[in-house]
N, C-alpha and C positions, 0 to 999 in steps of 0.2 A: 624518661627511667633511668638506669648505670646500664639496661644490661638490653638497651636499643643498636641495635647493628652489630650486636655479640653475639654469635652463635659458631664460633671455632670450637671445633671439638678434638680434645688432646689424644691423637691416635695413641692404641697399644701395641707394646713392643710382642714378638712372638718367635720366643725362646724356640730352637732348633731340637736339642732332648724331649722324651716323649715326659718328663715328668714336667718340664718349666711349662710346656704346650698343653700340657692336662687343665696345669693351675690355670695358662690364659686362657684358656675355653670356659674355665669355671669361674672366672671374673666375669667372663665379659656375659654366662647369662646368669649371676646376679641380678633380682630383681629390686624393680623394688624391695636486758637484752643491754643485757651488755656481758658483750666475750671480752674477755685481754686480748690486747694484740704484744705482750710482753717478750712472746719466744717467737715472735717475728720479727719485731723489733728492737733487740735487747741482744748484746755479742756481735756490734757489727764486722769487728773479724771472726768470727765464727768459720770455725767447722763445715768442710763441705756437707750436703746431707745422705750423702753415700755411707753404707754403712758400713763396707770395707775398703774405701777412696783412701788414696796414699796421697791426694794436692794437695798442693799447698793452702791455706784459706785464703779465700778473698775479700779483700777492704770492700765493705757495703758503703757506698757515700747518701750522704743526708738525702737527697731527694730521692735515692732508690727506695729508702726507711718510708721516708713520707708516699708515695707509689702504691709501695705495697700495702701503706695505712689505708690507703684510700681505696685499692680495689676490697682488704678486707673490709673495710667499710659496708662496701658499694652489695658485697656478697653474703654479708650477715643481712643487711635490709632485706634485699631480695628474698632469703635462704627464710628467716622470719615471718614477709607476708605471704609465701605459696603455703608453709608448712602450717601454719598458727593460722586457723579459722576467724578467730577473736582478734585479733592484730589490730589494733586502730590507733589513730591521733589522739592526742588529747593538748588540751590545751595547758601548759605552761605557766601555772598560774603561782606567785608567790606568795609563803603565810604570810597574813596580816600583825602576825607578832615579830619578825622580823624587820633588818633595817634596810633592806631591799625594800621590802615588801611595803614599811610606812613610809617610805622614801618615794617611791610611785606613785600613793596617793594621794601626799602633800601634794604634789607637781602638778596631776589630774587634778586634784581639788582645783589648784589654784590658775591651771587652763581655763573650768568652766564657769568660776568666783568669773574673771576675765570677761570672758563672750558674753556673761549676762548682766557683768555692770555696761559694757559695751551697746548688748541692742537697750539696755534700760534706759540710755543715754537721750540727752534732749540736743540735736537730732543723735539719731541712734547711728552707731559703726557697723558698717555690713562686712568688711573687709572679712575680718576672721570665720563668718559664719559663708561669705562665699569659696574659702577653700573648703570649707567641710563639705558642701555642697558638692565641689568640684575631686573631693578623694572619696566623698560615696558615689558617685557617678561610675567613676574608675572600677571601684569596687564592684557594683552592680554590670557592669559590662563584663567583669572579668569570668559571672557567672553563666554568660549566652553562649550559646553553641554556635557552630559556625551559620547554624538556617535563621537563626533570630533576626534574621534584617528588619524588622518589622520594628518588634519592642528597641531594638538597638536606636534605627533610627529617633524613637519616640523618646527613647530616656536623653542622646544628647538633642533633641531640642526644647523638652523640657528644661534641664538641666544644663543649660547652656551658661555657662558661669557669662563672658562677655555681655550676653540680654541681660543677666542677673545683675552683673553690675551698674548696667545704664540703670536698670532699674533704681535700682538704691541711689545711684545720685539722683534721680527724680520724685525720691522718696513713694515711691511705687510696688518698692518686692512685698511679695505675700511669703515669707519664708514659712509660719505656717502651712500655706497653701504647698509649698515647695516640699514640707515635711510631710502632710500627709500623701504626696503624690510618690513619696518617697515610701512610704511604709506601705503602699497597695499595691507596686513593687514589689518589695522584697514578698510580700504573699503569696506573690505571683509566683517566685522562682524557689522560697526556701522548700526545706523537707518538709511533709505532716509533723513530724516532732517538736517545728516551730510554732504551732499554730497559736498556740497558748501565748507565746514571745511577743505574736504580734497583734493578739490582741488586748495587750496588757499595752502595750506602744497606743494605739487608737486610743486607751482609755486616759492618756498622761494629757493632762492639758498645758501642764508647763514648759515653754517650746525648749529651754538647756535642757531639760529632762532626756525631751522627747529625743535630741540630736547625741544626746550622751548613750542612753538608751540603744538608740540606733546602730552605734558605733558597736557596741556591748552585740548585738542581736548578727551583725553584719558579721564580726565576728565569728560567733556561733555556726554562721550560714560556709563560711570558709572551712570550716573545721571541718563540718558534714560534705562538703564537695571533695574535699581531701579524703575524705573513707569510700567517699562512695569510688570516685575513680581508683581507688587503692580496691576494694570488691571488683570492680569491672578489669582491673589488669592481672587480678588472680588467678584468676582458667589459663591466660595466656602465659604468667609465670610461671606454673606447673607443670605447662608442656616443655618450656624452654629449660628450665630450673637447672636439668642435669648437666645438660651442654653449657649455660651459664656457665654455674660454681665450678666445672672444670675448666673454664677456660683463664676465669679470675682465679684460679689457685695456682695454674699452669703459670699464670703470668707472678703471683706473686712469690713463688719457689727460684723464677729466672730472677727477678729483684733483691731477693733476700735468701741463699743457699742454705742457711740454717733452717727455712721453716721445713722442714719435717723431721725433723730432730727429736723431736718428745711424742715423733710419731714411732719411727725407729722404736727407739727406748719401747714404749708400749709391745709393738710387737713380739721383740727381743726376749722379752719377760718370758714372751706368752712357747715362744721356740724353746725358751732355757729350761722350760716347766716339761713342758713336752716332752724333750729327749732326756729330761734328766727319769720323769716317769718310764719311758721306754727303757731306760738305762736296769734301772728298778724290776722293771719285766721281765726284759731276758736273764739277770741274775737270779732268780725263781730257780726254784729247782723244777729241772722235767719240761723249761721254755727252752725253746729254740733260739740258739745262738743266732746272730746274723750280724757280716762286717760290718754292716753301717746301716743307725737303724732309719728307716723311712716315715718320713713326718706328710702329714698332707697338709696343705698348705691352707684350704678352708678349715677344717680342723682347726689348727692354730688361730685363724684370723676370726674365729666363732669364739672362742676361747679368750681372745681378746674382748672382745665385745662383751664376754659375761665378766668381766674384771670390771666392766663400768659398773656397774650393779654392787660393787662394796667398794664403792671409790670414794675416798678423801677429798670430799671438794672442797674442803678451808682450806687442806696445809697442801696435796697434789696438782701440780697442772696438769690440764687435759691437754693430752695428743693436739697438734691443731688443726687435724681434717676433723675434728668434733666439736669448735669451741661453738661454729653456730647456734651446735646444737645444748651445749653446757647447760644453762638455765632447767633446760626440760628433762634432760638427765635427771639432774639433781633434784627437780623437785618429781620425777618415779623412781628415784632410789629410797627415797624419804620418802613416800609411800608404801612402798616395797617393803621397807622395814616397818612398821606399822603392822600393815599385813601380817608380817612372820610373827610377831611381838601377840599379836591376837591369836594366833592360830595353834602359839606354844603355852597360848593360857586356856583357849579351849581342849588343847590334847591332856594337858593337866587336868583339867576340869574333868573331861570324859574320862580320864582312867580314874582317879580315883570315890569319883561321886554316879559314877556312868550307871552303874547298875542298879541306879536310888534315882533317879532322874531320866530313866529310860522312857522315850515313847512320848516325852513332853520337848517339840521342837520351839513352842513361842520359851520357853526361859533359857532356851540356847542363841535366842534371837535377842532374847531383854541380857543375856550377861555379852555379846556381841559388843551392844551397844553401846553399856557400857563401859567396856573398854575400849571402842572407838574413840569413847567421847573422853574421857582420863588421858586418854593417849596420845591427843593431840600436841601438837608441838614438842614429841618427843627428842628433835631431833637438835633443837634450841639447846645453847651449851649452858642456856642456865635451868633445862630441866633436871627436877631431883627424880631421877629413874627407879631409885627404890622407893622411896616414898610414895609412888603411886605405884608402884604394883604391891607393895603392902597395903593400900588403900581398894584396889579391885580386888585382893584377896579376900580383905575384908568386905566387904561389896557382895562379892561371888559367894561366901558363906552367909549372908543374911537374904537374899533372894534365894540361895536351895532350902534354906530354913524354912522358909514362907512357902513353897512351893510344898516341901513336904508335909507340913502341918498342914494345907489346905487336901492333902491326898489321905490325911488323916494316919501319917505316918512318924516316927520318932526322926526328931534332929539331929544333926549332926554333934555330935559329942567334942569337947573343948580339945582333944587332940587331937583328931582327924582335924576339924579348922584351925590347929597352929601348922598341922603339916599341911595345911594345904597352900595357906599365906607365907608360908615359907620356903614352899619351893617357888612360889610366885616373885617371891622377894628374889631368889636364884636366881631368877633368868636372867639376870646382866651378869653373873657370873663368866667371865671367860673361863671357854672351855666347857657351857653351860652344856648337856647332851642332846636335853628337846632344843636347847636352839642351836645348835652343828644338826641335831636328825631336821629338823623344819629348812635349815638352810639349806643343805644339799639336797633336798625333795623338789625346792624353790628353782634350786640352778637347774636342777636335771630337768622340768618345766620350761623353764626358761631356755634352756638348750637344746628342748624338742623345737622349740616354736621355730626357731633360727633355720633349722633341717628343712621346712616347711617351706612350700612356694608361696611367691606372695602375690594376688591375695591366701590366706590357705584356704581352700575347700572348708575343713573343718576343725574344731580344736584337739590338739592332742589329749590324750586322759589325763585327770586329776590325781597324783600321785594320795597316796590315802595321806588322812591326816588333814588335809587340806581342803576339804569338802566346805567348813566353816565358808572360808574366803573363798571361793571357785570364784562368784560371780566377779567380783571384787579386781582377782588375780585373772582372770582372762581381759579383762578389758584394759590392767593393766602391761597385759603382755602383749597386746596387739599393738597397744601407741611403740611398746620398746622394738616389739619387731618392724612398727613400721621404720624408725627414725633408722634402724640399723641397715634394711633394706634400701633406705635411700641415699644412706651413706655410702651401700657397699658401691651402687649406684655411677656415684658420681666419684668416688677415690678410688673404687678397683686396679684401676690403669696403676697408681701412685702406687697402693698394696704390692701389688703384684712385682712391681720390680723393687719392690722392698725384701718381699721375702724371697723373690729368685736370688738374692742376695745373698739373703741370710741362711740360705734350705741349701743354693744348688752353689754357690761361690761366685768370682768375676767370668769364670770361662765362661758359663750357661750364661750369664747376663752379657760379654761380648758377641756369642753365637746369633743371640737375642737382637739384637742391635745392628747386629750385620745384616740380618733375616728380615729383621723391621725396613733397613733404610734399600734395603736391594727391592 
């Protein structure tokens, strides 16, 4: 694996002034596929990664770009194995209808047809069959552990191609017997999930079909072995992940100076927003004026992470330090948008007919389930949200009326139903007050999660109006906090350098570097 022998850790700078020092300490205390390489490899004569650097751009050679791409690939694979418990490799199956799939099928079928004609000839030709058994022997040997000497010797003895070739010359070779031995050995080495495949092999009588299926099952066994190795390595990778990713990213940064440009812009946006917010606060009547606004680096960084929950993943490029988690963050954001919509629908329903349906939790559960089903895939471009919201409104009225009738109460009149459906349909409008309210409360909840230690001892209180999605929001929030905390651990020193330059200027950075070198 690419992480072997690579455990070098990137040292953190320590600024001399008190604010910068406190930030370094806070960074040190923060705890716990297909990603784009464009921002690492594009613009070969790009500017320096420092946001305040005045040095001229350095030309990046093709070899340096390829080295950075290899480091990125290795880092991405290691990260995915460590954080994704369900990560596994699968066989790359070509679609049968594709040209490549048809060509592959024709070539393979031609090979097995030739083999069958050779074995049925008089006298039989065994050379191709012997080569197949030689390949099978090497595959079986690759499955053995270093301590399996007895079985290794047995396989080499039975599948000795020189002996088989001599037997073939005297028409004394037993191809079916060799195949049976291979199937028996595969049964000893395979995972339990392949037992049915082994039984099917034993029940097949045609020798060519047996050999063909043997190779198919061996391919499956090789994939099983790879995935078993991945599962075995995962605990080791998880222990080494922070040091490994940080070291690899440092190598990328040395080879590609622009590897932090997007990250710098991402953090700079938060700095500007926080400065603007502080400036507005100082202009408020009665507020104390200060000569220079003071920003908390941790607050700036947390606000940067919160931006990822509203990121346009189709049009906007992610910061380089978050590319390994890009797919997870996008999926998380899409689920969060669906929960926001469900919470908005529940809040409107409760405001309009809550007094009539009070004390009926089963109705709330049923309406939530209907909304979740109809909003599935709402983040796709082809999804007609307004039409779906209108359908949910109509279905909600039907369910509420049904419940009221069961209780012997009058149903909703046409005006109330039209008002309910209209409010549902207007949720997608820009600056909708219900959507803005739910969004602010979810942002507040996520922000409070980032302030907790990792792992959190208890969950923060759920803001009002979110009880209907509390369970899902807590689970999603923990996933988000885990991604953020791991990212802080890995890239904390890089964020510290960027924030130090943005907040404290080059002078503080120079002092920090001098202090670190001393």
